[in-house]
Structure formats: structure tokens, C-alpha cells
N, C-alpha and C positions, 0 to 999 in steps of 0.2 A: 561867612562873616555873619557873627550876632553881637547886635547891640542891646546893651544890658541899662536900662533905667532905674537910678537909686533917688531916693529922696534922702537927703539928711537935713538934720538942724542946721542953722546958719551960725554956726559958732566956731572958733578957730580949731585947728586941730582936725576939722572933722574928714576935711580931702585928705589930709595926711596920713590919718588911720587907714581909709579906705586905699589910698596908693600903697600902703606897707604892705597891706594883705597881700596885694596881688605881686609886688615884690617879693616877698617872703616865699609864695608861692612858686616862684618862678613864670609869672604870665606875664607877658609882655602885652602893655595896653598900645591897641594899634593909634585909634583918635579917641580922643575926650573932649567933651562940651559940658560946661559948666554954668548955671543960669540961679539967680535967687530972686524967688519971690514970695512976698509975704512969709517971711522968716523962715523958708525952707528953701534948702537949695538943690534944684534937679540938676542930678549929673548924669548922663550919657556918656558909656564907655564900648568902646569896641576893640574887641578881642579875637585873635584868630582861634583858641582853643576856648569853645564855649562849653563843653562838658564839666572841665575843669574847674572855669570860673563859676560857673552853675554851684559844682559842687562846695567851691569855695563860699560862694555869698550865701549859700544856706547854712552850712556849718558855722560862721559867725553870725547868725540870725540877721543877716539884712536883708529887709524887704526888696524886692526887685521884680521890673517886667522884664520880658525877653523879647525880640523881635529880630525878624531874617534881617538882613542887608543885601541889595544888590551891589556888586562890586562892577563899577564901569570907567571907562577912560574917554576921557573928553579930549579930543585933539587940540595943538595949540593953536590960536588963532582966535578972532572974534569971530562970537555966534555959537559957538560950541555949548555954553552952559544954556543960551537960549533954547537951542534945537532939540537940546533934552526936554529942557521944561514944556517946552509947546507938543512934544511927543507924547509926554504924560499926560498933559492937560487934555488933549484930544481924545485921549483914551481913557477920559475921566479919572484919573490916578493924582491922588493929592500928594503931595510930597512932605513928609511928617517932619524927617531932617536929613541932611547933608553933611557930610564930613570931605572935607580937601585929606586924602591919606598922602599925598606926596605929589611933587611934581618932576620933571625932567624936560628934555628938550624938545619931545613930541608931544607932550601935554600933561594932562591932568588926572591922575586917578581919584576916583571919588567913590564914597560909600554912601549910599542912599536909601532910605527908609523910606516906604509908602504905603499908602490906603490900601493897596489891592497889588500883590507881590506877583502874583501870575499874569495881570492885564499889563502891570509896569515891564514884565520879561518880554511880554508879546510887545510892545510898542516902541522899546527900544532895540529888538531884531530886525523889526522892519525899515 
């Protein structure tokens, strides 16, 4: 999965326009976060079909950045998120964003962007 970061003006209809672009192109949004700061809205969108989303944003002349996402599962119970965060910290990997994709009886499915994907992958595997 890929995270696309988009900056939009903080005005009514901006998110609606962006969401409609994805909907009309048939691209499912797996996760989304939006934060407003100093008159701009920062939107992070996680999608399954990155190449299609990239083409869509470029054709719409929308400025964006993109990052790889680590797809991980945290077993249900106390300490799961703490264990992941501690493993990444020990590997000197910073968590840049984290999304809860879904939950079930077994635990939590997370998408995480980090400062160093290779080191994070190694830390979470060990």
C-alpha cells in the first residue's frame, strides 16, 4: 500500500472534490486522515492501487507526495501497540503516521509510515 499526502486549501468542498475524483475513478480509499494547520488542510490517503491513484492525481494537477506503508497486524490485548512502537524506537525508526485499517476478534490491522522502511521491516520481523 501507498500513502499519498495532499495539501488543500481549508475551504468547504475541497475534500468533497478530492473524494469524488477517487470515487469516479473507482479507487477505494483504505484509510484517510485530515488535519488543518495555518489555512491548509493536510490529507493523507491510503489506497491499494497506487499506480492508478498516482495517474489520477497527476491528471487532476494535484500536488502530492507518496510513501510506502508497512502493513502490520497487532494481536488483541494490552501492549500490542506499545511493543511495535518500542521495537521501532530501538531500531531508531520514527513513526510518521499510523492508521487503523480495521479490527477483528484477533486484533488490529495497521498501516504505518516510517522514517526507514528497511530498518522497520527488520525490527518488526525480529
